[in-house]
C-alpha positions in Angstrom: 0.1 0.1 0.1 3.0 2.4 1.0 5.0 1.6 -1.7 2.0 2.2 -4.4 1.2 5.2 -2.9 4.6 6.7 -3.3 5.0 4.9 -6.7 1.8 7.2 -7.5 2.9 10.5 -5.7 6.2 10.1 -7.6 4.6 9.8 -11.0 2.3 12.7 -10.1 5.6 15.0 -9.3 7.6 14.0 -12.1 5.0 14.8 -14.7 3.9 18.1 -12.8 7.5 18.9 -12.5 8.1 18.2 -16.6 5.0 19.9 -17.9 5.5 22.8 -15.3 9.1 23.6 -17.0 8.0 23.0 -20.4 4.8 25.7 -20.1 7.2 28.0 -18.1 10.1 27.9 -21.1 7.2 28.4 -23.7 5.5 31.2 -21.5 8.6 33.1 -21.2 9.2 33.0 -25.1 7.5 36.6 -26.5 4.1 36.8 -28.0 1.3 38.7 -28.1 -0.1 37.1 -24.6 2.8 38.7 -23.3 2.1 42.2 -24.5 -1.7 41.7 -23.6 -0.6 41.1 -20.3 1.8 44.1 -19.9 -0.9 46.3 -21.5 -3.5 45.3 -19.1 -1.6 45.3 -16.1 -0.4 48.7 -16.6 -3.7 50.2 -17.2 -5.8 48.6 -14.5 -7.5 50.5 -11.8 -6.5 48.5 -8.9 -5.0 45.2 -8.4 -3.4 45.4 -11.9 -0.8 42.9 -10.5 -3.4 39.9 -10.6 -4.2 40.5 -14.3 -1.6 37.8 -15.4 -3.8 35.6 -13.0 -7.0 36.4 -14.6 -5.4 36.4 -18.1 -4.0 32.9 -17.6 -7.5 31.6 -16.2 -8.9 32.2 -19.8 -5.8 30.8 -21.2 -6.3 27.7 -18.9 -9.8 27.5 -19.7 -8.9 27.3 -23.7 -6.3 25.0 -22.9 -8.2 22.5 -21.2 -10.9 22.2 -24.3 -8.2 21.7 -26.5 -6.3 19.1 -24.3 -10.2 17.2 -24.0 -10.2 17.4 -27.8 -6.6 16.0 -28.2 -7.9 12.9 -25.7 -10.7 12.4 -28.1 -8.3 12.2 -30.7 -8.8 15.4 -33.2 -5.4 16.2 -33.4 -6.2 15.1 -37.4 -8.0 18.4 -37.9 -5.1 20.8 -37.2 -2.6 19.0 -39.2 -4.6 19.9 -42.2 -2.9 23.0 -44.0 -6.4 24.7 -44.7 -7.1 24.4 -41.0 -3.8 26.0 -40.3 -4.2 28.7 -42.6 -7.8 29.9 -41.6 -6.5 30.2 -37.9 -3.8 32.1 -39.3 -5.7 34.3 -41.2 -8.2 35.0 -38.3 -5.6 35.2 -35.6 -3.5 37.5 -37.8 -6.8 39.9 -38.5 -7.2 39.8 -34.9 -3.8 40.8 -33.5 -3.6 43.4 -36.3 -6.8 45.1 -35.2 -5.8 44.8 -31.7 -2.0 46.4 -32.3 -3.4 48.9 -34.6 -6.2 50.3 -32.0 -3.6 50.5 -29.7 -1.2 52.8 -31.6 -3.8 54.8 -32.7 -5.5 55.6 -29.5 -2.1 56.8 -28.8 -1.9 59.1 -31.5 -5.5 60.2 -30.8 -4.2 61.0 -27.3 -7.3 58.8 -26.1 -5.0 56.4 -23.7 -5.8 57.3 -20.1 -2.5 58.3 -18.3 -3.9 59.8 -15.1 -2.3 56.5 -13.1 1.1 57.6 -14.2 2.9 59.4 -11.2 -0.4 58.8 -9.6 -0.2 58.4 -5.6 -3.0 56.2 -5.7 -2.9 54.9 -9.0 -5.9 55.1 -10.4 -6.9 55.7 -13.9 -10.1 56.7 -15.6 -10.1 53.7 -18.2 -8.1 51.9 -20.8 -6.7 52.9 -24.1 -9.5 50.6 -25.1 -8.8 48.4 -28.1 -12.4 49.2 -29.0 -13.4 45.7 -28.3 -15.3 45.1 -24.9 -14.2 41.3 -25.4 -10.8 42.6 -24.8 -11.2 44.6 -22.2 -12.3 41.7 -19.8 -8.8 40.1 -19.0 -10.5 36.0 -18.8 -12.2 36.6 -22.3 -9.2 38.7 -23.7 -6.8 35.6 -22.4 -9.2 33.2 -24.1 -9.5 35.3 -27.4 -5.7 36.4 -27.9 -4.6 32.7 -27.3 -6.7 31.5 -29.8 -5.7 34.0 -32.3 -1.9 32.7 -32.2 -2.0 29.6 -34.7 1.5 28.8 -32.8 -0.1 27.8 -30.1 -2.3 25.5 -32.1 0.4 24.0 -33.9 2.5 23.7 -30.0 -0.2 21.9 -28.9 -0.5 19.0 -31.5 3.6 18.6 -31.8 4.8 19.1 -28.3 1.6 19.0 -26.3 0.2 15.7 -28.1 4.2 14.4 -27.8 3.8 15.3 -24.0 0.6 13.6 -23.7 1.7 10.4 -25.6 4.9 9.8 -23.5 3.4 10.2 -20.3 0.2 7.9 -21.0 -2.1 10.9 -20.0 -5.7 10.0 -20.8 -9.2 9.9 -19.0 -8.2 6.5 -17.7 -4.8 7.4 -15.4 -6.9 10.9 -14.7 -4.1 11.7 -11.8 -1.7 11.9 -14.7 -4.0 14.3 -16.6 -4.1 16.4 -13.6 -0.4 16.4 -12.8 0.1 17.5 -16.6 -2.8 20.2 -16.7 -1.9 21.6 -13.4 1.9 21.8 -13.9 1.4 23.6 -17.4 -1.2 26.0 -16.0 1.1 27.0 -13.2 4.4 27.6 -15.1 2.3 30.1 -17.2 0.4 31.4 -13.9 4.0 31.7 -12.2 5.5 33.6 -15.3 2.6 36.1 -16.0 2.1 36.8 -12.1 5.6 37.8 -12.6 5.0 40.3 -15.6 2.0 41.4 -14.1 3.3 42.5 -10.9 6.3 44.4 -12.6 4.0 45.8 -15.2 1.6 46.9 -12.7 4.2 48.6 -9.9 6.7 49.6 -12.5 5.0 51.1 -15.3 2.6 53.3 -13.4 5.3 55.5 -12.5 7.3 56.2 -15.7 6.9 59.7 -17.5 4.0 59.9 -20.2 6.5 60.2 -23.0 8.1 56.5 -22.2 4.4 55.2 -21.4 3.3 55.9 -24.8 6.7 54.7 -26.2 6.0 51.6 -25.0 2.4 51.3 -25.9 3.2 52.1 -29.3 6.1 49.7 -29.2 3.7 47.0 -27.8 1.3 47.6 -30.8 3.6 47.7 -33.7 4.6 44.1 -32.1 1.1 43.0 -32.4 0.5 44.5 -35.7 3.5 42.7 -37.2 3.2 39.5 -35.5 -0.6 39.8 -37.1 0.6 40.1 -40.6 3.7 37.3 -40.0 1.1 35.0 -38.5 -1.6 36.1 -41.7 0.9 35.1 -44.4 3.5 32.7 -42.6 0.8 29.5 -43.4 1.2 30.4 -47.0 4.9 30.5 -46.9 5.1 27.0 -45.7 5.0 24.2 -47.5 3.8 21.6 -44.7 3.1 22.0 -40.6 5.7 20.6 -39.6 8.2 23.5 -40.8 6.3 25.8 -38.6 
């Protein structure tokens, strides 16, 4: 009985640890979700340091769905080049729109900057993307995640390989729990760090520097959106992504 419990705990910890490290490595790579987190955290009225938690909550909901789909055998869908191209186009449009809205609002002077150099850190609103979905961090985390085709590709390559390697299935529910919890823990740790630094750091810089960061983030989203939209048409096969 003790040996069996030890084996279960050891297996759970191994899967959790590997999943955590793989997710942390991926989360630390620059991407649209990172940019979105920085902007939302800096512009939050209060408790912006928790923005990463809410964004990753939305991100985790979508990942739970895709894990279930992979376990049910739907991975073949994402190996179809038409599916990848459709995701690329839609994702590229969303990211382009989000980035362009940020740059547009900066030049129009509409981004709220009252929280900069403000003792209480309060502002009157977001330099909104014009999309109420993106204003909600949970829904925004879901949308920004789904808009990135490389996120889908990661799951049907690295994610699926991980699932296969560690025998993760509905039958082995402890393995499944360890994999999911480890993966989301890796995301949460990094994005909480990002949101804490953004909330407490960006709030006390001058307006010009703040606008510069916003424009940089917006241009990054625009360029990344263009890249995502055209890259599926420049690749001969999904494996070359």
